[in-house]
C-alpha positions in Angstrom: -23.9 83.2 -78.6 -23.3 83.9 -74.9 -21.9 87.4 -74.2 -18.5 87.2 -72.5 -18.2 88.7 -69.0 -15.7 91.6 -68.9 -13.5 89.6 -66.5 -13.3 86.8 -69.1 -12.5 89.3 -71.8 -9.7 90.7 -69.8 -8.2 87.3 -69.0 -8.4 86.4 -72.7 -6.6 89.6 -73.7 -3.9 88.9 -71.1 -3.4 85.3 -72.4 -3.4 86.5 -76.1 -0.6 89.0 -75.3 1.5 86.8 -73.0 1.1 83.3 -74.5 -0.7 83.3 -77.8 -0.4 79.5 -78.1 -2.5 79.1 -74.9 -5.1 81.5 -76.1 -5.4 79.8 -79.5 -5.9 76.4 -77.7 -8.8 77.6 -75.5 -12.2 76.0 -75.9 -15.3 78.1 -76.1 -15.8 77.4 -72.4 -12.2 78.2 -71.8 -12.7 81.6 -73.3 -15.9 82.2 -71.3 -14.7 81.0 -67.9 -13.4 83.4 -65.2 -13.3 83.7 -61.4 -16.0 86.1 -60.2 -15.0 88.8 -57.8 -17.5 87.5 -55.3 -17.5 85.6 -52.0 -14.0 84.2 -52.4 -12.3 87.5 -53.1 -14.2 89.3 -50.4 -13.4 86.6 -47.9 -9.7 86.8 -48.8 -9.7 90.5 -48.3 -11.5 90.1 -44.9 -8.9 87.5 -43.8 -6.2 90.1 -44.0 -8.1 93.2 -42.9 -11.0 92.2 -40.5 -9.1 92.5 -37.2 -12.2 92.6 -35.0 -14.9 90.4 -36.5 -14.8 88.3 -39.7 -18.4 87.3 -40.7 -17.5 86.2 -44.2 -16.5 82.5 -44.0 -19.0 79.7 -44.6 -17.7 77.8 -41.5 -18.8 77.6 -37.9 -16.7 78.6 -34.9 -16.9 77.4 -31.3 -16.4 80.1 -28.6 -17.2 78.0 -25.6 -13.6 76.9 -24.8 -11.3 79.1 -26.8 -11.4 82.3 -28.8 -12.9 81.0 -32.0 -11.7 77.4 -32.5 -13.3 75.7 -35.5 -16.5 73.8 -34.6 -16.0 70.1 -35.1 -17.0 66.7 -33.9 -14.5 65.2 -31.4 -15.2 61.7 -32.8 -13.4 62.7 -36.0 -10.8 64.9 -34.3 -9.4 61.9 -32.3 -8.6 60.2 -35.6 -6.1 62.9 -36.6 -4.9 64.3 -33.3 -1.6 65.8 -34.4 -3.0 68.1 -37.1 -4.4 71.5 -36.3 -8.2 72.1 -36.6 -7.6 74.5 -39.5 -5.6 71.9 -41.4 -8.3 69.3 -41.0 -11.6 71.1 -41.2 -11.1 74.3 -43.0 -11.6 74.9 -46.8 -8.4 74.7 -48.8 -7.5 77.4 -51.3 -9.1 76.8 -54.7 -5.7 76.0 -56.3 -4.4 74.1 -53.3 -2.3 74.8 -50.3 0.5 77.2 -51.2 3.1 75.3 -49.2 2.1 72.0 -50.7 2.3 73.5 -54.2 5.8 74.9 -53.6 6.9 71.6 -52.1 5.7 69.6 -55.1 7.5 72.0 -57.4 10.7 71.3 -55.5 9.9 67.6 -55.8 9.6 68.0 -59.6 12.9 69.8 -59.8 14.6 67.1 -57.8 13.2 64.2 -59.8 13.6 65.7 -63.3 17.0 67.0 -64.1 15.8 68.3 -67.5 13.7 70.9 -65.6 16.8 72.6 -64.3 16.9 76.2 -65.6 13.5 75.8 -67.2 10.5 78.0 -66.5 7.3 76.3 -65.5 4.3 77.0 -63.3 3.6 76.4 -59.7 1.6 73.1 -59.6 -2.1 73.4 -59.1 -3.7 70.8 -56.8 -6.6 68.8 -58.3 -9.0 66.4 -56.7 -7.2 63.3 -58.2 -5.7 63.0 -61.7 -9.1 62.4 -63.3 -10.2 65.9 -62.1 -7.0 67.3 -63.7 -7.7 65.7 -67.1 -11.4 66.9 -66.9 -10.2 70.5 -66.2 -8.0 70.3 -69.3 -10.9 68.9 -71.4 -13.1 71.8 -70.2 -10.5 74.4 -70.8 -9.2 73.3 -74.1 -11.5 70.9 -75.9 -14.4 71.8 -78.2 -16.4 69.1 -80.0 -14.5 67.9 -83.0 -11.1 69.0 -81.8 -8.4 66.3 -82.5 -6.7 64.4 -79.7 -3.8 62.2 -80.7 -3.0 59.2 -78.5 -1.9 55.6 -78.9 -4.2 52.6 -79.4 -3.3 51.2 -76.0 -4.7 53.6 -73.4 -6.2 54.0 -69.9 -9.9 53.8 -70.8 -10.9 56.9 -68.8 -9.3 59.0 -71.5 -12.2 58.1 -73.8 -14.8 59.0 -71.2 -13.2 62.4 -70.4 -12.1 63.6 -73.8 -14.4 61.8 -76.3 -17.6 61.0 -74.5 -17.8 64.2 -72.4 -15.9 66.8 -74.3 -16.6 65.5 -77.9 -13.0 65.3 -79.0 -12.1 63.4 -82.2 -9.6 60.7 -81.1 -6.9 59.8 -83.6 -4.8 56.8 -82.7 -1.6 55.1 -83.8 -0.1 51.7 -82.9 1.7 52.0 -79.6 4.5 49.5 -80.5 6.6 49.3 -83.6 7.9 46.0 -85.2 10.8 46.0 -82.8 8.6 46.2 -79.7 9.7 49.8 -79.0 7.6 52.9 -78.9 6.2 53.7 -82.3 7.9 57.1 -82.8 7.5 56.8 -86.6 3.8 56.2 -86.3 3.5 59.0 -83.8 5.3 61.4 -86.2 3.2 60.4 -89.2 0.0 60.9 -87.3 1.1 64.4 -86.3 2.3 65.2 -89.8 -1.1 64.1 -91.3 -3.1 66.3 -89.0 -4.4 69.3 -90.8 -5.9 71.2 -87.9 -4.4 74.4 -86.6 -5.0 73.2 -83.1 -4.0 69.7 -81.8 -4.0 68.0 -78.4 -1.5 65.2 -77.8 -1.6 62.8 -74.8 1.4 60.8 -73.8 1.7 58.4 -70.8 5.0 57.0 -69.6 5.4 54.8 -67.6 2.5 53.4 -69.6 -0.8 52.0 -68.5 -1.6 49.2 -69.4 1.8 47.8 -70.6 4.3 49.3 -68.1 6.4 50.5 -71.1 8.9 53.3 -70.4 10.7 55.2 -73.2 14.4 55.6 -73.7 16.0 59.0 -73.9 16.4 58.5 -77.6 12.7 57.8 -78.0 11.9 60.8 -75.9 13.9 63.1 -78.1 12.3 61.7 -81.2 8.9 62.4 -79.7 9.9 66.0 -78.9 11.3 66.4 -82.5 8.1 65.2 -84.0 6.0 67.6 -81.9 8.4 70.5 -82.8 8.2 69.7 -86.5 4.4 69.8 -86.3 4.5 73.1 -84.4 6.8 74.5 -87.1 3.9 74.4 -89.5 2.0 76.9 -87.3 -0.1 74.4 -85.4 -0.8 75.1 -81.7 -0.3 72.0 -79.7 -1.3 71.1 -76.1 0.8 68.2 -75.0 -0.7 66.4 -72.0 1.8 64.3 -70.0 0.2 61.6 -67.8 2.8 60.9 -65.2 0.7 58.8 -62.9 3.5 56.3 -62.4 6.5 58.7 -62.3 9.4 57.5 -60.3 8.5 53.8 -60.6 11.2 52.9 -63.2 12.9 49.5 -62.8 15.1 49.3 -65.9 18.4 51.3 -66.2 18.0 51.4 -70.0 14.9 53.7 -69.9 14.7 57.4 -69.1 14.2 58.0 -65.4 12.4 61.3 -65.6 9.3 62.9 -67.2 9.1 63.8 -70.9 7.7 67.1 -69.5 11.2 68.5 -68.9 12.2 68.1 -72.5 9.0 69.7 -73.8 9.1 72.8 -71.6 10.3 75.7 -73.9 10.8 73.4 -76.9 8.7 75.7 -79.2 6.4 78.8 -78.8 3.5 76.9 -80.2 3.8 74.0 -77.8 2.1 74.1 -74.4 3.1 71.1 -72.2 1.2 70.2 -69.1 2.1 67.5 -66.6 -0.5 65.7 -64.6 0.9 63.7 -61.7 0.2 63.2 -58.1 0.3 61.7 -54.7 -2.0 58.9 -55.9 0.8 56.5 -57.0 4.0 58.4 -56.1 3.1 58.8 -52.5 1.1 55.6 -52.1 -2.0 57.6 -51.2 -4.7 56.5 -53.7 -7.8 57.4 -51.7 -6.6 60.8 -50.6 -7.3 62.1 -54.1 -4.4 64.7 -54.3 -2.9 65.3 -57.7 -1.1 68.1 -59.4 -1.3 69.9 -62.8 1.8 71.8 -63.9 2.1 73.9 -67.1 5.3 74.6 -69.0 4.9 78.4 -68.9 6.1 81.1 -66.5 4.6 82.8 -63.5 3.3 86.0 -65.2 1.5 84.4 -68.1 0.2 81.7 -65.8 -1.7 84.2 -63.8 -4.7 84.6 -66.2 -4.7 80.9 -66.8 -4.8 80.3 -63.0 -7.8 82.6 -62.8 -9.6 80.6 -65.5 -8.8 77.3 -63.8 -9.9 78.8 -60.5 -13.3 79.5 -62.1 -13.6 76.0 -63.4 -12.7 74.5 -60.1 -15.0 76.8 -58.2 -17.8 75.8 -60.5 -17.0 72.1 -60.1 -15.5 70.7 -56.9 -14.5 74.1 -55.3 -11.1 72.5 -54.4 -9.4 69.4 -53.0 -9.7 68.1 -49.5 -7.8 70.2 -46.9 -7.1 67.1 -44.7 -5.7 65.1 -47.7 -3.4 67.9 -48.7 -2.2 68.4 -45.2 -1.5 64.6 -44.8 0.6 64.6 -48.0 2.5 67.8 -47.1 3.3 66.6 -43.6 4.4 63.2 -44.8 6.8 64.8 -47.3 8.4 66.8 -44.5 8.5 63.9 -42.0 11.7 62.1 -40.9 12.0 58.8 -42.7 10.0 59.9 -45.7 12.6 59.2 -48.3 13.6 55.8 -46.7 10.0 54.7 -46.6 9.4 55.6 -50.3 12.6 53.8 -51.3 11.5 50.7 -49.4 8.2 50.6 -51.2 10.0 51.2 -54.5 12.3 48.2 -53.9 9.4 46.0 -53.0 7.6 46.9 -56.3 10.8 46.5 -58.3 11.2 42.9 -57.0 7.7 42.1 -58.1 8.1 43.8 -61.5 11.2 41.8 -62.3 9.7 38.6 -61.1 6.5 39.1 -63.1 8.6 39.9 -66.2 10.8 36.9 -65.8 7.9 34.5 -65.1 5.7 35.8 -67.9 8.6 35.6 -70.4 9.4 32.0 -69.6 9.8 30.0 -72.8 7.1 27.5 -71.7 4.5 30.2 -72.2 5.7 31.4 -75.6 3.0 29.5 -77.5 0.3 31.0 -75.3 1.1 34.7 -75.2 3.4 37.6 -76.1 4.6 39.8 -73.3 4.6 43.5 -74.0 7.8 45.2 -73.0 7.4 46.4 -69.3 10.0 48.5 -67.5 8.0 50.5 -65.0 4.8 51.2 -63.1 2.3 48.6 -61.7 1.5 46.4 -64.7 2.5 43.8 -67.2 0.3 43.1 -70.2 0.0 39.9 -72.2 -1.1 39.6 -75.8 -2.9 36.3 -76.0 -2.1 34.3 -79.1 -5.2 32.2 -79.4 -7.6 32.9 -76.5 -10.2 35.6 -76.0 -9.1 37.9 -73.1 -12.6 38.3 -71.6 -13.2 34.6 -71.6 -9.9 34.0 -69.9 -10.6 36.7 -67.4 -14.0 35.2 -66.5 -12.6 31.7 -66.2 -9.7 32.9 -64.0 -12.3 34.4 -61.6 -14.7 31.5 -61.5 -12.3 28.7 -61.6 -9.2 30.1 -59.8 -10.5 33.1 -57.8 -8.0 35.3 -59.6 -8.8 38.8 -60.9 -7.2 40.3 -64.0 -8.2 43.0 -66.5 -9.3 42.2 -70.1 -8.5 44.9 -72.6 -10.0 44.3 -76.1 -10.0 40.9 -77.7 -6.6 39.6 -76.8 -4.9 41.7 -74.1 -4.8 40.8 -70.4 -3.4 43.1 -67.8 -1.9 41.8 -64.6 -1.2 44.3 -61.7 1.8 42.8 -60.0 1.7 45.8 -57.7 -1.0 44.0 -55.6 0.6 40.5 -55.8 3.1 39.1 -53.3 6.3 38.1 -55.2 5.8 34.6 -54.0 2.4 34.3 -55.7 3.4 35.6 -59.1 4.3 32.2 -60.5 1.0 30.8 -59.3 -1.0 33.5 -61.1 0.7 33.1 -64.5 0.4 29.3 -64.2 -3.3 29.7 -63.7 -3.6 31.9 -66.7 -1.8 29.2 -68.7 -4.1 26.5 -67.5 -7.2 28.4 -68.4 -5.9 29.1 -71.9 -4.9 25.5 -72.5 -8.3 24.3 -71.4 -10.2 26.5 -73.9 
């Protein structure tokens, strides 16, 4: 057994006193991790006190033209001429740029009315959403811990939580007989869990189906979690909000489930993972956010532990990427440009839903309910999804994603509305030819 560092012991004690549920959820690594008082802290101190010379930063300065500009290559500088050298080439803080974190918190408040008057943390910047999930797996998952999630999921969950962290995945059917979210199955799975510690992962708008929950379904989900927490179980609820904001149906809830979960029970720790990836149409910039449903003071020791994990992993997200997101969010025309993209995607979503649901295809597939996001998903009635996928590629030059034996996912987000009918007609032709 590894002896705990005194700094880790102190953070554990602070968490145990401030938020016992968080401490009870920590993995063994989560209990061991801490941020050393080393180079980062000494550099931070020097940044405020070294008024003559600062020989702490692992960067290079150029004194030939100015008093200590950052050394850089002009061939890359000309590509981003409007940004300062510091905001391009410097290291970002481990938890992300402070102003960007504050701006994203304001964004969350604006987009999620249920968060009004709620206490939640300042978002932490991660190097894409996958990094955020990986941090949670490291901080909270020990081999054999139970993670509850539906049978239809983004495949990377299995790699992160099961293959890497060793979690025991327990699933329930995503849809009920009425093609709504299976709240009954979700509640039963929680009720049948006997562990004193549970992890729950929920994803709306849903990948791969595009399903979004109603407010009634949302409240039923929260009630099921609270009922489980009432038994004394500590529950980490991970909310994957990759496609937040991309709702196209007025009948579904147009905000995150996170707002309803914050403060719902002392044993429930909600954490929201979202980001610029989809919301800001900036996939390759790899800027995402992790926000906990706990207050600033109890969040401090948790931030120290996360800082230690990030320091030992990526050391932080790209400074340039964070700057680009922040400056874009402050720019004139930002809201109008986002709305224009949203309207374009909405047209495609409604078109894909109408075409896929045409009665002429009823004998070939069932269309899973789709209200949001990037995708629509077909449940093929007689054909194998992988065979259909391969034939679509080789015979029609059309790419789709096969999920399991019968499910085929189509990303209308990357199809022009005028091409949607052609794509579904090709799928139909392939199935009929089999």
